[in-house]
N, C-alpha and C positions, 0 to 999 in steps of 0.2 A: 384601454380595455375596461369594460364594465365589471365591477365586482358583484358577485352573486351571493345572496344569502346573508349579507351583513345585518339586515333588519331582523330576521328571525334569530340570528346568532345573539345579537344584543338583547333581544327580548328573553331569550333563553338564559343568558347570564343574569339578567335582572331578576328573573323568576327564581333562579338558583339562589341568589343572594337573599331573596325574600323568604325562601324556604329555610335557609340556614338561620336567619333571624328568628323565625317562628319556632324552629327546633330548639334554639338556645333558650327562648322564653319557656317553652314546654318543659325541657329537661330541668331547668332551674327551679321550676315551681313544683312539679310532681316527681322529679327524679328520673334518671334514665330508665331504670327498670319498669317504672309504672307508665312511662310515656308510650304513646302509640302513634304509628304513622298516620292512622286515620284522623286522630285528633289534630296532629300537626297539619295535615292536608286541609282540614276544616279551617284552621287559623288562616291559611293562605287563600282559601276559597277555590281549591282545586279538588279533584277526586283522588282517591287512594292510588289508583292506577296512574294518574297524572304525576303524583309525587314520585312514584317508583320509576317513572321515566328519567328522573334526575338522580335518585338515590334508590338503589335496589333494596336496601334493608335499613333497619334502624341503626345497626352497627356502622354501615357506610355513612349514614347521616351524622352520627356522633363524631366520626373521624373527620368529616367535612367541617363541622363546627370547630373542632380543635385546630385544624390546619388554617382555617380562616382567621382565628384569633392569633395564632402564631405569626401569620403574615402581618397582621395589624400591629403587633408589637415590634416587629422587625424594622419598621420604617423609622423608629425613633433613634436607632443606633447606627452610626457610620464608623466601622472599624478602622477606616483609613483617615478619619478626620484628625486635625491637630488636637492633642490631648490637653485638657485643663480640668482640674477637679470640679470647678463650677459648671463646666459643660457636662460632665458626667452627672452631676446633681440634677441639672436641668432636664437631661434626657430621661433619667430614671424617674423623676417626679412627673414628667409628662406621661410616662407609661402608667404611673399610679393614678393620675388624673383621668386618663382614658378608661381605666378599669373602674374607677369610681362612677364614671358616667354610664357604665354597663354593669350594674349590680347583679344582673342575671348571670353574667360570665363569672363573677366572683363566687356566687353561690354554686354554680356548676363545677368550677375548678376545685373548690374546697371539698365538695361532696365526692368528686371523682378521686381526689387524692386519698380520702378516707376509705373509699370503696376499694381502691387498688391496694391499700395497706392491709385490708381485711380479706381481699380476694386477689391473690397474685395472678390469677388467670383471667382477670377482668379484661374485657375487650379493649379498654383504654390503657391497660397497664404499660405496654411498650411505649406508647406515645407519651404518657405522663412521665415515665422514668427518663425517656430520651430528652424531653423538654427540660426537666429539672437539671439533668446533667449538662445540657447545652447552655442553659442560662448561667449555671455555675462556671462552666469553662469560658464562656464569653466574658464574664467579669474577671476571671483569673487572668486571661490573656490581656485584657485592658489594663488591669492593675500592674501586671508584669511589665508591660510596655511603658506605663506611666512611671514606674520605678526607674527604669533604664533612662528615661528622659529627665529624671529629677523632679517630676511633678508631684509625686506622693512620697511618703516616708520610706527611706531605704530599708528600714528594719521591719516593715510591714510583712506579715505572713499573708500572701495574696489569697491562698485557699481559705484560710480562716476568715479573712475579711469578706470574700465573696459569699461564703456560706452564712456568715453572720448577717449580712445585709439582706440576703434572700429570706432568711428566717424572720428577720424583723419586718420585712415587707409583708409576708404572708400573715404574720401575727397581727399586724396593723389592719390588714383587710378583714380578718375575722373580727377584730375589735370594732371596726367600723360597721360591720353587719349588725352588731348588737346596739351600737350607738352611732348613727350617721353624722352626728355633730363632731365626732372625734377628728382632730387635725392629724392628717397623715404626713403632709409635707414636712412639718416641723421636725419630727423624729428622724425622718429619712435624711433631711439636710444636716441635722446634727451628726448622724452616723457617718455620712460622707465627709463632714468636716474633720473627722478624726483621721482621715487619710492624709491630710496635709503633714509635711514635716513639722516637728514639734515647735520650731521657731516661727511657724506661720499660723499656728492654731489660735 
């Protein structure tokens, strides 16, 4: 049986991805509040109405950008894979490397967190809070499992470790925005190495 509409569907997905990338660039340069759908449409080479065929509003477009980045991060972690501290380090630093390759995302994420802190009703507030809590819980769950399997120190406070690593990562992202030559992997690998039992550090 012949499949119908696969061509237009694929074209639609490609155009949607192109719009999301253009929106990420626009939001990161001028900020979400100052960005306009018309300007983003111009970046992609389509009309305002054409963009609204994919995203009805700027709010919808921002949420689309955030969800796309969330999915891109998710591919680096396999919750069911065998645990090893070195594997955790490699996965986490790959995420850091991906973010370094998309500085527009780093600028947008940092600016959104500051906006949400200042404006609790911000359109991205729920997503930002959910992602921060989810990242923390994912690390806590991984560390808890690693403790049970004897991979990391038994006396480690998993919550403190997760929060500390996330804070370090975001601090390094900001530092690298100021000085792109800063080494991010080194401090992250050092921090993860502290998870080892003391006799293996």
